[in-house]
C-alpha positions in Angstrom: 85.6 57.4 179.7 88.7 59.4 178.7 87.2 60.1 175.3 84.0 61.5 177.0 86.1 63.7 179.3 88.1 65.0 176.4 85.0 65.7 174.4 83.4 67.6 177.4 86.5 69.6 177.9 86.7 70.4 174.2 83.0 71.5 174.0 83.4 73.6 177.1 86.5 75.3 175.8 84.9 76.0 172.4 81.7 77.3 174.0 83.6 79.7 176.3 85.8 80.8 173.3 82.6 81.4 171.2 81.0 83.5 174.0 84.2 85.6 174.2 84.1 86.3 170.5 80.3 87.0 170.4 80.1 89.2 173.5 81.9 92.4 172.0 79.3 92.3 169.3 76.5 91.9 171.8 77.9 94.7 173.9 78.2 97.0 170.8 74.6 96.4 169.8 73.1 96.8 173.3 75.2 100.0 174.0 73.9 101.5 170.8 70.4 101.8 172.3 71.6 103.6 175.5 72.0 107.3 176.2 75.4 108.6 177.2 74.2 108.8 180.9 73.1 105.2 180.9 76.2 104.1 179.0 78.5 105.5 181.8 76.2 104.5 184.7 75.7 100.8 183.6 78.0 100.1 180.7 77.5 96.3 180.8 73.8 96.1 181.5 71.0 95.6 179.1 69.4 98.9 178.0 66.3 99.9 180.0 64.4 101.0 177.0 64.9 100.3 173.2 65.1 103.5 171.3 66.0 104.1 167.6 66.8 107.7 168.1 70.6 107.1 168.3 70.6 105.5 164.9 68.6 108.2 163.1 70.8 111.0 164.7 74.0 109.1 163.9 72.8 108.6 160.3 72.1 112.4 159.9 75.0 113.8 161.9 77.7 111.8 160.2 76.0 111.6 156.8 76.3 107.9 156.9 74.4 107.5 153.7 77.1 109.2 151.6 79.8 107.4 153.6 78.1 104.1 153.0 78.0 104.6 149.3 81.7 105.7 149.2 82.7 102.6 151.2 80.7 100.3 148.9 82.3 101.9 145.8 85.8 101.6 147.1 85.4 98.2 148.7 83.6 96.4 145.9 86.0 97.9 143.3 89.1 97.1 145.2 87.9 93.6 146.1 86.9 92.8 142.4 90.3 94.1 141.2 92.1 92.0 143.9 90.3 88.8 143.1 90.8 89.2 139.3 94.5 90.2 139.4 95.2 87.6 142.1 93.5 84.8 140.2 95.2 85.8 136.9 98.6 85.8 138.5 98.0 82.6 140.4 97.0 80.9 137.2 100.3 81.8 135.6 102.3 80.7 138.6 100.5 77.5 139.3 100.0 76.1 135.8 103.1 77.3 133.8 106.8 76.5 134.1 109.2 79.3 133.1 112.4 81.0 134.2 112.3 83.2 137.3 109.1 81.6 138.4 110.5 80.9 141.9 111.8 84.5 142.1 108.4 86.0 141.2 106.7 83.8 143.8 109.1 84.9 146.5 108.8 88.5 145.3 105.0 88.5 145.7 105.2 86.8 149.1 107.6 89.4 150.3 104.9 91.9 149.9 103.3 90.5 153.0 106.3 91.5 155.0 106.1 95.2 154.1 104.7 97.4 156.9 101.8 99.1 155.3 102.0 102.3 157.3 105.7 102.8 156.4 104.5 103.5 152.9 102.2 106.4 153.8 104.6 109.2 153.1 105.9 108.0 149.7 102.4 107.0 148.6 101.1 110.4 149.6 103.9 112.2 147.6 103.4 110.0 144.6 99.6 110.4 144.5 99.9 114.1 145.0 102.2 114.3 141.9 99.9 112.3 139.7 96.7 114.1 141.0 95.0 111.0 142.6 94.4 112.5 146.0 90.8 113.0 146.9 89.6 110.4 144.5 88.4 106.8 144.8 91.5 105.5 143.1 93.6 106.9 146.0 92.1 104.1 148.0 91.4 101.4 145.5 95.0 101.1 144.1 96.8 100.9 147.4 94.2 98.5 148.8 94.6 96.2 145.9 98.4 96.4 145.9 98.7 95.4 149.5 96.2 92.7 149.4 97.5 91.0 146.3 100.3 89.0 148.1 97.9 87.1 150.3 95.4 86.8 147.4 98.1 85.2 145.2 99.3 83.0 148.0 95.9 81.5 148.7 94.9 81.1 145.1 98.1 79.5 144.0 97.7 76.8 146.7 94.2 76.1 145.4 94.9 76.1 141.7 97.9 73.8 142.1 95.6 71.1 143.4 93.4 71.2 140.2 94.1 68.3 137.9 95.9 69.2 134.7 93.9 66.7 132.8 91.1 69.3 132.6 93.4 71.7 130.8 94.6 69.0 128.4 91.1 68.1 127.5 90.2 71.7 126.9 93.2 72.2 124.7 92.3 69.2 122.6 88.8 70.8 122.2 90.5 73.9 120.9 90.2 76.2 124.0 92.9 78.8 124.4 94.6 80.0 127.6 91.9 82.7 128.3 89.2 80.2 127.7 90.8 77.7 130.2 91.2 80.6 132.7 87.6 81.9 132.5 85.7 78.5 131.8 87.7 76.1 134.0 90.1 77.7 136.5 87.8 80.5 137.7 84.7 78.3 138.3 86.8 75.6 140.1 88.6 78.2 142.2 85.4 79.7 143.7 86.2 78.6 147.3 89.7 80.2 147.3 88.4 83.3 145.5 85.5 83.6 147.9 88.1 83.5 150.8 90.2 86.2 149.1 87.0 88.3 148.5 85.8 88.1 152.1 89.1 88.8 153.6 89.7 91.7 151.2 86.2 93.1 151.9 86.6 93.1 155.6 90.1 94.8 155.4 88.9 97.5 153.0 85.6 98.2 154.7 87.3 98.8 158.1 90.5 100.6 156.8 91.0 104.0 158.4 94.6 105.2 158.0 94.8 105.4 154.2 91.5 107.0 154.0 92.5 109.6 156.6 95.6 110.5 154.8 94.5 110.4 151.2 90.9 111.7 151.5 90.1 115.2 152.6 86.9 115.8 150.6 83.9 115.3 152.9 81.8 113.9 149.9 84.4 111.1 149.5 84.9 110.1 153.1 84.3 106.4 153.9 82.5 104.9 157.0 85.6 104.7 159.3 86.2 108.4 158.6 82.6 109.3 159.3 82.7 107.5 162.6 85.5 109.8 163.9 83.1 112.8 163.7 81.6 111.8 167.1 85.0 112.4 168.8 86.4 116.0 169.0 89.5 115.3 171.0 87.9 116.5 174.3 84.8 114.3 174.5 83.1 111.5 172.7 79.4 110.9 172.1 79.4 107.2 172.8 75.7 106.7 172.2 75.9 108.0 168.6 79.3 106.3 168.2 78.0 102.9 169.1 74.9 103.3 166.9 77.0 104.3 163.9 79.4 101.4 164.5 76.5 99.0 164.7 75.3 100.3 161.3 78.8 100.0 159.8 79.3 96.4 161.0 76.1 95.0 159.6 77.4 94.6 156.0 80.5 92.7 157.2 78.3 90.3 159.3 76.1 89.6 156.3 79.1 89.0 154.1 80.6 86.6 156.5 77.4 84.7 157.1 76.9 84.3 153.3 80.4 83.1 152.6 81.6 81.4 155.8 81.5 77.9 154.3 83.5 79.0 151.3 86.0 80.7 153.5 86.7 77.4 155.4 87.0 75.5 152.1 89.4 78.0 150.7 91.6 78.2 153.8 92.2 74.4 153.7 92.3 74.0 150.0 95.6 72.9 148.6 96.9 71.6 151.9 96.5 68.1 150.9 97.2 66.7 147.5 96.3 63.4 145.9 
């Protein structure tokens, strides 16, 4: 009887928690179909009529097509760079023994303690001197640098759990270090790398501050910057803002749905050995 009550309480709690997580997304989507008048009059009610006008206007006014392309270029490039460099560094730290290994591990992990926004001024000055402002690299390089610590941390934990017998067998067959990395370690580390990729993708796709500081060219603006066009400091067009945010959130939902199983595997990987 106690187990049944505990199960009932657990299911009830998880159901309420799930509804709390889903409701903001539901509210965003339903609000995107409302006019500004209806949004203020009944902000939590279902729209009286379904109209796609907000989406077409938001797409045209904010030039979301160009912003979407820019976000895809920056996000995919930074994610690929983060996954590759994180996997390569994790391979060295997890499979080799050398002096200063512990120091390097601590050094990389300390990167997670650095407040990102405290680096805006020095990064802006440095990029201005080397001529990287208003380029894709102005976002790709900082994104990758600040995401590498967590990428290394997750991938090292996973690679450490891979049996070394596989490497020994590969060495006997004449495979070198690069062959072991690309043919054995990378394929076996897909769950951890998928976790790193999806976390990086979500962070890069929604990042606003770096894009605001380092990008002034309208043709290079990403989606978060384009969304700010609907607010002029005195008023906000909530109907178009909600429609544009709905368009912007669709890729992240698709990415999470495709890789959610890999995310869970990667997050618990390396926690148990043996």
